[in-house]
N, C-alpha and C positions, 0 to 999 in steps of 0.2 A: 133746119129745113123750114120751108114755108110753102104756102099755096099761092097760086096766081090765077086770076080770072082772064080767060081769053075774051077780050072785049068785043072781038068780031063775032063771036058766037053767043054772047050774053043777050038774053031776051028781055032784060030789065024787069024781071018779075019781083026781085027784091027778097026772095026766099032765104038767101044766104045771110043777109045782114042781121036779122034778129037772133039767129042761132049762134053767132060768134060770141064765145064767152069772154073775150078780151076786147070786144068792140073795135076791131081793127079793119072793118070793112066800111068804106064810105061811098056815098053816091057822088058820081062825077056827071059829066054832061049827058043829057038825054036819058036819065034814069039808069045808066050803066053803073056798075059798081067796081071799086078797086080795093085790093087788099094791101095794107101796109105790111110788107114782107118783114120788116124789122120788128114789128110788134106781134106777128103771127106766132102762135105756140104750136103749130102743126097738129092740131087736134083732128082735123078733117071733117068737122061738123058741117061746114059750108059746102064742101064737096058732096057730102052725103045727101043734102037736100036739093041740090041743083037739078032741076028737071031736064036740062039739056047737056049735063055733064061737061060744062065748060070750065070747071075749076079743077086744076090739077096741081100736083106737087111741083115745086121749082127744083130743077135738077142741078 
């Protein structure tokens, strides 16, 4: 399993990126972030710090 950022809800705060233990979150256009689902270890750290709760598990 992995996590995904809903880019439409992301407010570009960047809180998720520094807490990722495997550095699988990268910045894309306009400060939005994207998770490399293949590298994600499903720890949930990014989801826990997201102030708008736009990071959810991939089903």
